[in-house]
C-alpha positions in Angstrom: 0.0 0.0 0.0 2.8 2.4 0.8 4.4 1.7 -2.6 1.3 3.3 -4.3 1.4 6.6 -2.5 4.0 8.3 -4.8 1.8 7.4 -7.8 -1.2 9.2 -6.1 0.6 12.5 -6.7 0.6 11.8 -10.4 -3.2 11.6 -10.4 -3.6 15.2 -9.1 -4.1 17.8 -11.7 -3.8 21.6 -11.1 -6.0 23.4 -13.7 -4.2 26.7 -12.8 -7.4 28.8 -12.5 -7.2 31.8 -10.3 -9.7 34.7 -9.9 -8.6 37.8 -11.9 -10.3 41.1 -11.9 -11.1 42.8 -15.2 -11.3 39.5 -17.1 -14.8 39.9 -18.3 -16.7 42.9 -19.6 -19.5 44.0 -17.3 -17.7 43.2 -14.1 -18.2 46.7 -12.8 -22.0 46.5 -13.6 -22.2 43.2 -11.8 -20.4 44.6 -8.7 -22.8 47.6 -8.7 -25.8 45.3 -9.0 -24.7 43.2 -6.0 -23.9 46.3 -4.0 -27.4 47.6 -4.7 -29.0 44.2 -3.8 -27.0 44.3 -0.5 -28.3 47.8 0.2 -31.9 46.9 -0.4 -31.5 43.8 1.8 -30.0 45.9 4.6 -32.9 48.3 4.4 -35.3 45.4 4.5 -33.6 44.0 7.6 -34.0 47.4 9.3 -37.7 47.3 8.5 -38.0 43.7 9.8 -36.2 44.7 13.0 -38.6 47.6 13.6 -41.7 45.4 13.0 -40.3 42.7 15.2 -39.7 45.2 18.0 -43.3 46.4 17.6 -44.6 42.9 17.8 -42.4 42.1 20.8 -43.6 45.2 22.6 -47.2 44.7 21.7 -47.1 41.1 22.9 -45.5 42.1 26.1 -48.0 44.8 26.9 -51.1 42.8 26.0 -49.9 39.6 27.7 -49.8 37.7 24.5 -46.8 35.4 25.1 -47.0 33.9 21.6 -46.7 37.4 20.0 -43.9 38.3 22.4 -42.0 35.2 21.5 -42.5 35.8 17.7 -41.2 39.3 18.2 -38.1 38.1 19.9 -37.6 35.5 17.3 -38.0 38.1 14.5 -35.5 40.4 16.2 -32.9 37.6 16.4 -33.5 36.6 12.8 -33.1 40.2 11.6 -30.0 40.6 13.7 -28.5 37.4 12.2 -29.4 38.6 8.7 -27.7 41.9 9.4 -24.6 40.1 10.6 -24.5 38.0 7.5 -25.1 40.9 5.1 -22.4 43.0 6.8 -19.9 40.2 6.9 -20.6 38.7 3.5 -17.4 40.1 1.9 -15.3 38.9 4.8 -16.9 35.5 4.9 -16.4 34.9 1.2 -12.8 36.2 1.3 -12.0 34.0 4.3 -13.2 30.8 2.7 -11.7 31.8 -0.7 -8.3 32.2 1.0 -8.8 28.9 2.9 -9.7 27.2 -0.4 -6.6 28.5 -2.2 -4.5 26.9 0.6 -6.0 23.4 0.0 -3.4 21.1 -1.6 
């Protein structure tokens, strides 16, 4: 079994593909589009956080424990979405760097 390990390296193939900016036309338009989508998503998350806060407060003041729980849940989901939207570039860059180090 140990005799076959050097041959395993011969089976690996490096296609040599690396991300390059400016390779395709329209890349700037695509970046602007994604930036705009991110902006709209952040605005939607702010709205969701406001609605969740209102539901949470309404449920608390009326004694509706179900509404209070749904308001808390909505606030946590909105906070998680805001975290992911804000960290999207960093998360993708981190895993892209990890992926380039895989041998």
